MINUMAR-700053 format. One line per 8 residues: for each residue x, y, z of N, C-alpha, C. Coordinates in Angstrom, 1 decimal. Atoms other than C-alpha are relative to their C-alpha. Layout:
BEGIN
X/Y/Z/X/Y/Z/X/Y/Z | ...
end
This chain:
BEGIN
-1.5/-0.2/-0.1/-12.4/1.3/110.1/0.7/0.0/-1.4 | -0.7/0.0/1.3/-10.3/2.3/107.1/1.5/-0.4/0.3 | -1.4/0.3/-0.2/-6.7/1.2/106.6/0.8/1.2/0.6 | -0.6/-1.2/-0.6/-5.7/4.8/107.5/-0.1/0.0/1.5 | 0.3/0.0/-1.5/-7.4/4.6/110.9/0.8/-1.1/0.7 | -0.7/1.2/-0.5/-5.9/1.1/111.5/1.5/0.3/0.1 | -1.4/-0.3/0.0/-2.4/2.3/110.6/0.3/1.0/1.1 | -0.3/-1.0/-1.0/-2.6/5.3/112.9/-0.2/-0.6/1.4
0.2/0.7/-1.3/-4.0/3.2/115.8/1.2/-0.9/0.3 | -1.1/0.9/-0.2/-1.3/0.6/115.3/1.3/0.7/0.4 | -1.2/-0.8/-0.3/1.5/3.2/115.4/-0.2/0.9/1.2 | 0.3/-0.9/-1.1/-0.2/5.0/118.3/0.3/1.5/-0.2 | -0.1/-1.4/0.4/-0.3/8.3/116.5/-1.3/0.7/0.3 | 1.2/-0.7/-0.3/-2.8/10.8/117.9/-0.7/0.6/-1.2 | 0.8/-0.6/1.1/-5.6/11.8/115.5/-1.4/0.1/0.4 | 1.5/-0.2/-0.2/-9.2/12.9/115.3/-0.7/-0.4/-1.3
0.8/0.5/1.2/-11.9/11.5/113.0/-1.2/1.0/-0.2 | 1.0/-1.0/0.3/-14.3/13.8/111.2/-0.8/-0.5/-1.2 | 0.9/0.5/1.0/-17.3/12.5/109.2/-1.0/1.0/-0.4 | 1.0/-0.9/0.5/-19.7/14.4/107.0/-0.8/-0.7/-1.1 | 0.8/0.5/1.1/-22.4/13.6/104.4/0.5/0.5/-1.3 | -0.5/-0.3/1.3/-20.7/13.5/101.1/-1.1/0.2/-1.0 | 1.0/-0.2/1.1/-22.7/15.0/98.2/0.6/-0.6/-1.2 | -0.5/0.6/1.2/-22.2/12.7/95.2/0.2/0.9/-1.2
-0.2/-1.0/1.1/-22.5/15.7/92.9/1.2/0.9/0.2 | -1.2/-0.8/-0.3/-19.5/17.4/94.5/1.2/-0.6/-0.7 | -1.2/0.4/0.6/-16.3/17.2/92.5/1.2/0.5/0.7 | -1.1/-0.5/-0.8/-14.1/19.2/94.8/-0.1/-0.5/1.4 | 0.1/0.7/-1.3/-13.8/16.8/97.7/0.6/0.8/1.2 | -0.7/-0.7/-1.1/-11.4/18.8/99.8/-0.8/1.3/0.4 | 0.8/-1.2/-0.3/-13.4/22.1/99.6/-1.3/-0.4/0.7 | 1.2/0.5/-0.6/-16.5/20.1/100.4/0.2/-0.4/1.5
-0.4/0.4/-1.4/-14.8/18.6/103.5/0.2/1.2/0.9 | -0.3/-1.2/-0.8/-13.6/22.0/104.7/-1.4/0.7/0.4 | 1.3/-0.7/-0.2/-17.1/23.6/104.3/-0.9/-0.8/1.0 | 0.9/0.8/-0.8/-19.1/20.7/105.8/0.5/-0.2/1.4 | -0.6/0.3/-1.4/-16.7/20.2/108.8/0.3/1.4/0.7 | -0.2/-1.3/-0.6/-16.4/24.0/109.4/1.5/0.2/0.3 | -1.5/-0.2/-0.2/-12.6/23.9/109.0/0.6/1.1/-0.9 | -0.7/-1.0/0.8/-10.2/26.5/107.8/0.6/-0.8/-1.3
-0.4/0.7/1.2/-9.6/25.4/104.1/1.5/-0.1/-0.2 | -1.5/0.0/0.1/-5.9/26.2/104.4/0.6/-1.1/0.9 | -0.4/1.1/-0.9/-5.7/23.3/107.0/-0.4/-1.3/-0.6 | 0.5/1.2/0.7/-7.4/20.8/104.7/0.8/-0.3/-1.2 | -0.9/0.3/1.0/-5.1/19.0/102.4/-0.5/-1.2/-0.9 | 0.4/1.1/0.9/-5.7/16.8/99.3/1.2/-0.8/-0.3 | -1.1/1.0/0.3/-3.7/13.7/98.4/-0.1/-0.2/-1.5 | -0.1/0.2/1.4/-2.6/13.5/94.8/1.1/-1.0/-0.3
-1.1/0.9/0.4/-0.6/10.8/93.0/0.6/0.5/-1.3 | -0.7/-0.4/1.1/2.0/11.7/90.5/1.0/-1.1/-0.4 | -0.9/1.0/0.4/4.4/9.7/88.4/1.1/0.6/-1.0 | -1.1/-0.4/1.0/7.7/10.1/86.5/0.1/-1.0/-1.1 | 0.1/1.1/0.9/6.7/7.1/84.4/0.8/-1.3/0.5 | -0.7/1.2/-0.6/9.0/4.8/86.5/-0.6/-0.3/1.3 | 0.5/0.1/-1.4/7.7/5.4/90.0/-1.2/0.9/0.2 | 1.2/-0.8/-0.4/4.6/6.8/91.7/0.3/0.6/1.3
-0.2/-0.8/-1.2/4.7/9.4/94.4/-1.3/0.6/0.5 | 1.1/-0.7/-0.6/2.3/11.1/96.8/0.3/1.4/0.2 | -0.2/-1.5/-0.2/1.9/14.9/96.8/-1.2/0.5/0.8 | 1.1/-0.4/-0.9/-0.1/16.5/99.6/0.0/1.5/0.0 | 0.0/-1.4/0.1/-1.2/20.1/99.1/-1.4/0.5/0.5 | 1.3/-0.5/-0.6/-3.9/22.4/100.6/-1.1/0.0/-1.1 | 1.1/0.0/1.0/-7.3/22.2/98.9/-0.2/1.4/-0.6 | 0.2/-1.3/0.5/-7.1/25.9/98.4/1.0/0.3/-1.2
-1.0/-0.2/1.0/-4.2/25.5/95.9/0.1/-1.1/-1.0 | -0.3/1.0/1.1/-2.8/23.6/93.0/1.4/-0.6/0.2 | -1.4/0.5/-0.1/0.2/21.3/92.8/0.8/0.5/-1.1 | -1.0/-0.4/1.0/3.2/22.7/91.0/0.8/-1.2/-0.3 | -0.7/1.2/0.3/4.5/19.7/89.2/1.6/0.2/-0.1 | -1.5/-0.3/0.0/8.0/21.3/88.6/0.6/0.0/1.3 | -0.5/-0.1/-1.3/8.5/22.1/92.2/-0.1/-1.4/0.7 | 0.2/1.4/-0.6/7.2/18.6/93.3/1.1/-0.9/-0.6
-1.0/0.8/0.6/9.6/17.0/90.8/1.4/0.3/0.7 | -1.2/-0.3/-0.6/12.5/18.9/92.3/0.1/-0.5/1.4 | 0.0/0.5/-1.3/11.5/18.0/95.8/0.2/-1.5/0.1 | -0.1/1.5/0.0/11.3/14.3/94.9/1.2/-0.4/-0.8 | -1.2/0.3/0.7/14.5/14.5/92.9/-0.2/-0.8/-1.3 | 0.2/0.7/1.3/13.1/13.4/89.6/-0.1/1.1/-1.1 | -0.1/-1.0/1.1/13.2/15.1/86.2/-1.4/0.6/-0.3 | 1.3/-0.6/0.5/9.5/15.5/85.3/-1.1/-0.9/0.6
1.2/0.7/-0.5/6.1/14.5/86.8/-1.2/0.3/-0.8 | 1.4/-0.2/0.5/2.6/14.1/85.6/-1.0/-0.6/1.0 | 1.0/0.6/-0.9/-0.6/13.3/87.4/-0.3/-1.4/-0.5 | 0.4/1.3/0.4/-1.6/9.7/87.5/-1.4/0.0/-0.4 | 1.4/0.1/0.4/-4.9/8.7/85.9/-0.8/-0.5/1.2 | 0.8/0.4/-1.2/-7.7/8.3/88.5/-0.1/-1.5/0.2 | 0.1/1.4/-0.2/-8.2/4.6/87.9/1.4/-0.6/0.4 | -1.3/0.4/-0.4/-4.4/4.1/88.2/0.2/0.3/1.5
-0.2/-0.4/-1.4/-4.4/6.0/91.5/-0.8/-0.9/0.9 | 0.9/0.9/-0.8/-7.3/3.9/92.8/0.7/-1.4/0.2 | -0.6/1.4/-0.1/-5.5/0.6/91.9/1.2/0.0/0.9 | -1.3/-0.1/-0.7/-2.2/1.7/93.4/-0.2/0.2/1.5 | 0.2/-0.3/-1.4/-3.6/3.0/96.7/-1.0/-0.9/0.7 | 1.0/0.8/-0.6/-6.6/0.8/97.3/-1.2/0.9/0.5 | 1.1/-1.0/-0.4/-8.8/3.9/97.9/-0.7/0.6/-1.3 | 0.7/-0.7/1.1/-11.4/5.6/95.7/0.4/1.5/-0.1
-0.2/-1.4/0.2/-10.7/9.0/94.2/-1.0/0.8/0.8 | 0.9/-0.7/-0.9/-12.1/11.6/96.6/0.1/-0.5/1.4 | -0.2/0.5/-1.4/-11.2/9.4/99.5/1.4/-0.6/0.1 | -1.4/0.6/-0.1/-7.5/8.6/98.8/0.7/0.7/1.2 | -0.7/-0.5/-1.2/-5.7/8.9/102.1/1.5/-0.2/-0.3 | -1.4/0.3/0.1/-1.9/9.3/102.2/0.5/-1.0/1.0 | -0.3/0.9/-1.0/-2.0/6.9/105.1/-0.7/-1.4/-0.3 | 0.6/1.3/0.1/-2.5/3.1/104.9/-0.3/-0.4/-1.5
0.2/0.4/1.4/-2.2/2.8/101.1/0.6/-1.4/-0.1 | -0.4/1.4/0.3/-1.6/-0.7/99.6/1.5/-0.1/0.1 | -1.4/0.0/0.0/2.0/0.2/99.1/0.5/1.4/0.4 | -0.5/-1.3/-0.4/3.8/3.1/100.9/0.8/0.6/-1.1 | -0.6/-0.7/1.0/4.9/5.6/98.4/0.8/1.2/0.5 | -0.7/-1.3/-0.4/7.6/8.4/98.7/-1.0/1.2/-0.1 | 1.0/-1.1/-0.1/5.7/11.5/99.7/0.6/1.4/0.2 | -0.4/-1.4/-0.3/6.1/15.3/99.6/-1.2/0.7/0.4
1.1/-0.7/-0.6/3.9/17.5/101.7/0.4/1.5/-0.1 | -0.2/-1.4/0.2/3.5/21.2/101.0/0.4/0.6/1.4 | -0.5/-0.6/-1.2/5.5/23.2/103.6/-1.0/0.8/0.8 | 1.0/-0.8/-0.7/2.5/25.3/104.4/-0.7/-0.8/1.2 | 0.6/0.9/-1.1/1.3/22.3/106.6/0.7/0.3/1.3 | -0.7/-0.2/-1.2/4.0/23.2/109.1/-0.5/1.2/0.8 | 0.4/-1.2/-0.7/2.3/26.5/110.0/-1.3/-0.3/0.8 | 1.2/0.4/-0.7/-0.7/24.5/111.5/0.4/-1.1/1.0
-0.2/1.1/-1.0/-0.7/22.4/114.7/-0.7/-1.3/-0.5 | 0.7/1.1/0.5/-3.2/20.1/113.0/-0.4/0.3/-1.5 | 0.5/-0.1/1.4/-4.0/19.4/109.3/-1.0/-1.1/-0.2 | 1.0/1.0/0.3/-6.8/17.3/107.8/0.2/-0.6/-1.4 | -0.2/0.7/1.3/-6.4/14.7/105.1/-1.1/-1.0/0.0 | 1.0/1.0/0.2/-8.7/12.1/103.7/0.3/-1.2/1.0 | -0.2/1.2/-0.9/-9.3/9.2/106.1/-0.2/-1.3/-0.7 | 0.1/1.2/0.8/-9.8/6.7/103.3/-1.3/-0.3/-0.6
1.3/0.1/0.7/-13.3/7.2/102.1/-0.6/1.4/-0.1 | 0.7/-1.3/0.2/-15.4/10.1/100.8/-0.9/0.3/1.2 | 0.8/-0.4/-1.1/-17.0/12.0/103.6/0.7/-0.3/1.4 | -0.7/0.3/-1.2/-14.3/11.1/106.2/1.4/0.6/-0.1 | -1.4/-0.6/-0.1/-11.2/13.2/107.2/0.6/-0.4/1.3 | -0.8/0.3/-1.2/-8.5/12.6/109.7/0.8/1.3/0.3 | -0.8/-1.2/-0.4/-6.9/15.5/111.7/1.2/-0.5/0.8 | -1.2/0.4/-0.7/-3.3/15.1/112.9/1.1/1.0/-0.2
-1.1/-0.9/0.1/-0.1/17.0/113.4/0.8/-0.3/-1.3 | -0.8/0.2/1.3/1.9/17.6/110.1/1.2/-0.9/0.2 | -1.2/0.8/-0.2/5.0/16.0/111.6/-0.4/-1.5/0.2 | 0.4/1.4/-0.2/3.0/12.9/112.6/-0.4/-0.6/-1.4 | 0.4/0.4/1.4/1.6/12.7/109.0/1.3/-0.4/-0.7 | -1.3/0.3/0.6/5.2/12.9/107.7/0.6/-1.3/0.5 | -0.6/1.2/-0.7/6.3/10.2/110.2/-0.7/-1.3/-0.5 | 0.7/1.2/0.3/3.7/7.7/109.0/0.0/-0.2/-1.6
-0.1/0.1/1.5/4.3/8.4/105.2/1.4/-0.4/-0.3 | -1.4/0.5/0.4/7.3/6.8/103.4/0.8/1.2/-0.5 | -1.0/-1.0/0.4/10.3/9.1/103.0/-0.6/1.4/-0.2 | 0.7/-1.3/0.2/8.1/12.2/103.5/1.0/1.1/0.2 | -0.8/-1.3/-0.1/9.7/15.6/103.0/-1.0/1.1/-0.2 | 0.8/-1.2/0.1/8.2/19.1/103.3/0.7/0.9/-1.0 | -0.6/-0.9/1.0/8.7/21.4/100.3/-1.1/1.0/-0.5 | 0.9/-1.0/0.6/7.1/24.4/98.6/-0.5/-0.5/-1.3
0.5/0.7/1.3/5.0/22.5/96.0/-1.4/0.5/-0.4 | 1.4/-0.5/0.4/1.6/24.4/96.0/0.1/1.4/-0.6 | 0.1/-1.3/0.5/0.6/27.4/94.1/-1.5/0.4/0.0 | 1.4/-0.4/-0.1/-2.6/29.5/94.3/-0.8/-0.2/-1.2
end
């Protein structure tokens, strides 16, 4: 049981659990999850941490795209963002890179989810460890994340 699973159970949010054998040589965790679980890659999302040097935020985008930092900054109403360093992201969330879930982090962070998530009944995010994803409705994900908003933050 990961903190993400415990959080969803506690809040009685419906979700599905999907495990696969993670290849330690894989560096693209999201694409690996989509391939090994037989999922549409556009429904599998990665969790990224960004900072404006004062605060840290969560950005959730499809594994098929990249985060547009300018659009994410606008959605979060800050001037400029940069990616957090991997070790910093692990310390802040309590999860390892490649297994960072937007749910059940040590401290709930303001979150922006790419609006493409709304076109799916269910999306998949990390469940809190490498080789483990959670499927849930985009609105339920937003409801369990702090101050979550949907915005156009991904680019191809």
